[in-house]
C-alpha positions as CSV (number, residue, x, y, z in Angstrom):
1,X,-56.9,83.7,3.7
2,X,-53.4,85.0,4.7
3,X,-53.7,83.6,8.2
4,X,-54.7,80.2,6.8
5,X,-51.7,80.2,4.5
6,X,-49.5,81.2,7.4
7,X,-50.9,78.4,9.6
8,X,-50.3,75.9,6.8
9,X,-46.7,77.1,6.4
10,X,-46.0,76.9,10.1
11,X,-47.4,73.3,10.2
12,X,-45.3,72.4,7.2
13,X,-42.1,73.8,8.8
14,X,-42.9,72.1,12.1
15,X,-43.5,68.8,10.3
16,X,-40.3,69.0,8.4
17,X,-38.4,70.1,11.5
18,X,-39.6,67.1,13.5
19,X,-38.9,64.7,10.5
20,X,-35.3,66.0,10.1
21,X,-34.8,65.8,13.9
22,X,-35.8,62.2,13.9
23,X,-33.9,61.3,10.8
24,X,-30.6,63.0,11.9
25,X,-29.4,60.1,14.2
26,X,-29.8,57.7,11.3
27,X,-28.0,60.0,9.0
28,X,-25.1,60.5,11.4
29,X,-24.8,56.8,12.1
30,X,-24.5,56.1,8.3
31,X,-22.1,58.9,7.9
32,X,-19.9,57.7,10.8
33,X,-19.8,54.2,9.4
34,X,-17.7,55.5,6.4
35,X,-15.2,57.2,8.7
36,X,-12.0,55.9,10.3
37,X,-12.0,55.5,14.0
38,X,-9.9,58.7,14.4
39,X,-12.3,60.7,12.3
40,X,-15.3,59.2,14.1
41,X,-14.2,60.7,17.4
42,X,-12.7,63.9,16.1
43,X,-13.7,67.2,17.8
44,X,-15.3,69.1,16.3
45,X,-17.1,66.5,14.2
46,X,-15.9,66.2,10.6
47,X,-18.5,66.6,7.9
48,X,-15.9,66.5,5.1
49,X,-13.6,63.5,5.1
50,X,-12.3,60.7,2.9
51,X,-14.8,57.8,3.0
52,X,-13.6,54.4,3.7
53,X,-15.1,50.9,3.8
54,X,-12.7,49.4,6.3
55,X,-15.3,49.4,9.1
56,X,-17.6,47.4,6.9
57,X,-14.8,45.0,6.1
58,X,-14.0,44.6,9.7
59,X,-17.6,44.0,10.6
60,X,-17.9,41.2,8.1
61,X,-14.6,39.6,9.0
62,X,-15.4,39.5,12.7
63,X,-18.9,38.0,12.4
64,X,-21.1,36.2,9.9
65,X,-23.7,38.9,9.2
66,X,-25.9,36.6,7.1
67,X,-26.3,34.2,10.0
68,X,-27.4,37.0,12.4
69,X,-29.7,38.4,9.7
70,X,-31.3,35.0,9.1
71,X,-32.0,34.6,12.8
72,X,-33.6,38.1,12.9
73,X,-35.8,37.3,10.0
74,X,-36.8,33.9,11.5
75,X,-37.6,35.1,15.0
76,X,-39.3,38.4,13.8
77,X,-41.6,36.6,11.3
78,X,-42.2,33.8,13.7
79,X,-43.0,36.1,16.6
80,X,-45.4,38.1,14.5
81,X,-47.2,35.0,13.2
82,X,-47.5,33.6,16.7
83,X,-48.9,36.9,18.0
84,X,-51.5,37.1,15.2
85,X,-52.5,33.5,15.6
86,X,-53.5,34.2,19.2
87,X,-54.6,37.8,18.8
88,X,-57.1,37.3,15.9
89,X,-59.4,34.9,17.7
90,X,-59.0,36.8,21.0
91,X,-59.8,40.2,19.4
92,X,-62.8,38.6,17.5
93,X,-64.3,37.2,20.7
94,X,-63.9,40.5,22.6
95,X,-65.2,42.6,19.7
96,X,-68.2,40.6,18.7
97,X,-69.0,38.5,21.8
98,X,-68.1,40.9,24.7
99,X,-68.7,40.2,28.4
100,X,-68.7,42.3,31.5
101,X,-65.0,41.6,31.9
102,X,-63.9,42.4,28.4
103,X,-62.9,46.0,29.1
104,X,-61.1,44.9,32.3
105,X,-59.2,42.2,30.3
106,X,-58.1,44.6,27.7
107,X,-56.9,47.1,30.3
108,X,-55.1,44.3,32.1
109,X,-53.4,43.1,29.0
110,X,-52.2,46.7,28.2
111,X,-51.0,47.1,31.8
112,X,-48.5,44.2,31.3
113,X,-46.6,46.5,28.8
114,X,-45.9,48.9,31.7
115,X,-43.9,46.3,33.5
116,X,-40.1,46.7,33.0
117,X,-38.8,43.5,31.3
118,X,-36.0,43.3,33.8
119,X,-38.6,42.7,36.5
120,X,-39.4,39.3,35.0
121,X,-36.0,38.4,33.6
122,X,-35.0,36.0,36.3
123,X,-38.2,33.8,36.2
124,X,-38.2,33.8,32.4
125,X,-34.6,32.9,32.3
126,X,-35.1,30.0,34.7
127,X,-38.1,28.8,32.8
128,X,-36.2,28.9,29.5
129,X,-33.3,27.1,31.0
130,X,-35.5,24.4,32.4
131,X,-37.2,24.0,29.1
132,X,-34.0,24.0,27.1
133,X,-35.1,27.1,25.2
134,X,-32.0,29.3,25.9
135,X,-30.2,30.4,22.7
136,X,-32.9,28.9,20.5
137,X,-35.0,30.5,17.8
138,X,-38.1,28.9,19.2
139,X,-37.4,30.5,22.5
140,X,-37.1,34.0,21.0
141,X,-40.2,33.4,18.9
142,X,-42.2,32.6,22.0
143,X,-41.0,35.7,24.0
144,X,-41.3,38.0,21.0
145,X,-44.8,36.8,20.2
146,X,-46.0,37.1,23.9
147,X,-44.2,40.4,24.3
148,X,-46.2,42.0,21.4
149,X,-49.5,40.1,22.1
150,X,-51.2,42.9,24.1
151,X,-50.5,45.6,21.4
152,X,-51.6,43.3,18.6
153,X,-54.8,42.3,20.5
154,X,-55.6,46.0,21.1
155,X,-55.1,47.1,17.5
156,X,-57.1,44.2,16.1
157,X,-59.8,44.8,18.6
158,X,-60.0,48.4,17.4
159,X,-60.2,47.3,13.8
160,X,-62.7,44.6,14.3
161,X,-65.0,47.0,16.3
162,X,-65.2,49.1,13.1
163,X,-66.9,46.3,11.2
164,X,-70.7,46.3,11.2
165,X,-72.0,43.3,13.1
166,X,-74.7,42.9,10.4
167,X,-72.2,41.5,8.0
168,X,-71.3,38.7,10.4
169,X,-75.0,38.1,11.2
170,X,-75.6,37.6,7.5
171,X,-72.9,35.0,7.4
172,X,-74.4,33.2,10.3
173,X,-77.7,33.1,8.6
174,X,-76.0,31.4,5.6
175,X,-74.6,28.8,8.0
176,X,-71.1,30.2,8.7
177,X,-69.5,29.0,11.9
178,X,-67.2,31.1,14.0
179,X,-64.0,30.2,12.1
180,X,-65.9,30.8,8.8
181,X,-66.9,34.3,10.0
182,X,-63.3,35.1,10.8
183,X,-61.7,33.5,7.7
184,X,-64.1,34.4,5.0
185,X,-65.7,37.6,6.2
186,X,-63.8,39.4,9.0
187,X,-60.2,39.0,7.8
188,X,-60.7,39.9,4.1
189,X,-62.7,43.0,5.2
190,X,-60.2,44.1,7.7
191,X,-57.1,43.1,5.8
192,X,-55.5,46.6,5.8
193,X,-55.7,46.7,9.6
194,X,-54.5,43.2,10.1
195,X,-51.6,43.9,7.6
196,X,-50.5,47.1,9.4
197,X,-50.7,45.3,12.8
198,X,-48.4,42.6,11.5
199,X,-46.0,45.1,10.1
200,X,-45.8,46.9,13.4
201,X,-45.3,43.7,15.2
202,X,-42.5,42.7,12.8
203,X,-40.7,46.0,13.3
204,X,-41.0,45.7,17.1
205,X,-39.6,42.2,17.0
206,X,-36.7,43.2,14.7
207,X,-35.7,46.0,17.0
208,X,-36.1,44.1,20.3
209,X,-32.7,44.0,22.1
210,X,-33.3,43.2,25.8
211,X,-34.5,39.6,25.5
212,X,-32.1,38.7,22.6
213,X,-29.1,39.9,24.7
214,X,-30.2,38.0,27.8
215,X,-31.6,34.8,26.2
216,X,-29.2,34.1,23.4
217,X,-25.5,33.9,23.0
218,X,-24.5,32.6,19.5
219,X,-26.7,30.0,17.8
220,X,-29.9,32.0,17.7
221,X,-28.5,35.5,18.2
222,X,-30.2,38.1,16.0
223,X,-28.8,41.4,14.7
224,X,-29.3,43.2,17.9
225,X,-26.8,40.9,19.5
226,X,-24.6,41.3,16.5
227,X,-24.5,45.1,17.2
228,X,-23.8,44.7,20.9
229,X,-20.8,42.5,20.1
230,X,-18.9,45.6,18.8
231,X,-18.7,47.1,22.3
232,X,-15.7,45.8,24.2
233,X,-13.9,46.3,27.5
234,X,-11.4,48.4,25.6
235,X,-14.1,50.9,24.7
236,X,-16.5,51.7,22.0
237,X,-15.3,51.7,18.4
238,X,-17.7,54.2,16.9
239,X,-17.0,53.7,13.3
240,X,-17.3,49.9,13.5
241,X,-20.3,50.2,15.8
242,X,-22.0,52.5,13.3
243,X,-21.2,50.1,10.4
244,X,-22.7,47.2,12.3
245,X,-25.7,49.2,13.2
246,X,-26.2,50.4,9.6
247,X,-26.2,46.9,8.2
248,X,-28.5,45.7,11.0
249,X,-31.2,48.4,10.5
250,X,-30.9,48.7,6.8
251,X,-33.3,45.8,6.0
252,X,-36.1,47.0,8.3
253,X,-35.6,50.6,7.2
254,X,-36.0,49.6,3.5
255,X,-38.9,47.3,4.3
256,X,-40.7,50.1,6.3
257,X,-40.1,52.5,3.6
258,X,-41.6,50.2,0.9
259,X,-44.6,49.3,3.1
260,X,-45.2,52.8,4.5
261,X,-48.4,53.3,2.5
262,X,-49.9,50.0,3.7
263,X,-48.9,50.8,7.2
264,X,-50.5,54.3,7.2
265,X,-53.6,52.9,5.4
266,X,-54.0,50.2,8.0
267,X,-53.5,52.5,10.9
268,X,-56.1,54.9,9.6
269,X,-58.5,52.1,8.7
270,X,-62.0,53.0,9.8
271,X,-61.0,56.5,10.9
272,X,-63.4,58.1,8.5
273,X,-66.9,56.7,8.1
């Protein structure tokens, strides 16, 4: 009994330690955003200081935050919808109508995530320039959706494989076609998994910086570009950069906190039979 309690205590301490370690950079970023530039670079770091909102005022005066935020929302939601639109029928076909090449196709799709994005930057840039998609929301939606497509397909494939094939066969006996099976049977029964996949894709799209920095400049620039604009040749202004980062990550942090139950529920969908 005592050894069991000790093990549980150690696991709890380890869990809290990892959680605090991961949360500390966010805490320090928010704390620094309320400092002056002098206090932000003070050595040793100042934990007690007079808070100020001048960095937030400077951030809002230098750029239109709402415009960047709208772009982030538009491209994140659009990229997620695009990825789901292609991934749902693809995962359905591979889960319920597999072929000898299904496993190889899944592995190939996952292997594309191992390719550094900079390796395909030049051809993607040239294609977007030729198609007139540079600095457009449609361009970012396309690249975000395709970027997350392998992960979305893999997750949905896993969730769909947990569904008994007998349910779909019963639907076919009642005259359901392929789209009827997906829309009326598969999606309602795997909704937690589909929702968690969409949430994860949304978070990945929101945090994507490489493509937004290289494919946009002003018109379609999301919040990741907004943050990068606060680094200049004169150096980094840590207080202003922290304020810009705080207002950029705050929406997705709040959204993730509010939807954490749905996310965990979806990611563990089918784990226990």
